[in-house]
C-alpha positions in Angstrom: 0.0 0.0 0.0 1.3 3.5 -0.9 2.2 5.8 2.0 0.7 8.7 0.2 -2.9 8.4 -1.0 -3.3 9.0 -4.7 -5.4 12.1 -5.6 -8.9 11.7 -7.1 -8.5 12.6 -10.8 -12.1 13.8 -11.0 -11.4 16.4 -8.3 -8.3 17.8 -10.0 -8.2 21.3 -11.5 -8.9 21.5 -15.3 -5.2 21.9 -16.3 -4.3 18.8 -14.3 -7.2 16.8 -15.8 -5.9 17.7 -19.2 -2.5 16.1 -18.3 -4.4 13.0 -16.9 -6.3 12.7 -20.1 -3.2 12.8 -22.2 -1.5 10.2 -20.1 -4.6 8.0 -20.3 -4.5 8.2 -24.1 -0.7 7.4 -24.1 -0.4 4.8 -21.4 -3.9 3.6 -20.8 -4.0 5.1 -17.3 -2.7 8.0 -15.3 0.8 7.4 -14.0 0.9 6.9 -10.2 3.6 9.5 -9.7 1.4 12.1 -11.2 -1.6 11.0 -9.1 0.6 11.6 -6.1 2.2 14.9 -7.2 -1.2 16.3 -8.3 -1.9 16.9 -4.6 0.2 20.0 -5.4 -0.7 21.1 -9.0 2.3 23.5 -9.1 4.7 20.6 -8.6 3.0 18.4 -11.2 3.0 21.3 -13.7 6.7 22.0 -13.0 7.6 18.3 -13.5 5.7 18.3 -16.8 7.5 21.4 -17.9 10.9 19.8 -16.9 10.1 16.7 -18.9 9.0 18.7 -21.9 12.2 20.8 -21.8 14.3 17.6 -21.9 12.2 16.3 -24.7 12.5 19.5 -26.7 16.2 19.9 -26.1 17.0 17.0 -28.5 19.9 16.0 -26.3 18.4 12.5 -25.8 17.1 10.6 -28.8 13.5 9.4 -28.3 14.5 5.7 -28.4 17.2 6.2 -25.7 14.8 8.1 -23.5 12.3 5.3 -23.7 15.0 2.7 -22.9 16.0 4.8 -19.9 12.4 4.9 -18.6 12.1 1.1 -18.9 15.5 0.6 -17.2 14.6 2.9 -14.3 11.3 1.1 -13.9 13.1 -2.2 -13.8 15.6 -0.9 -11.1 12.7 0.2 -9.0 10.7 -3.0 -9.5 7.9 -1.3 -11.3 6.1 -2.6 -14.4 6.4 -0.3 -17.4 
């Protein structure tokens, strides 16, 4: 059981619900880390902006970025 309760997606502000909708379309569900960080929308929005900046920088090829995500999930014992 998680130590921090996940936020209720239906109670999230509209800008956060938009992020949840995009993740559901991409991954089939909202990522747990975002359900947790959405307790503080400013933190979730900052994390999203950080990820977007990395993506737009072009410093990491898309394929490598996805491999890194899978590897980190494996290290943490999480399915991806």
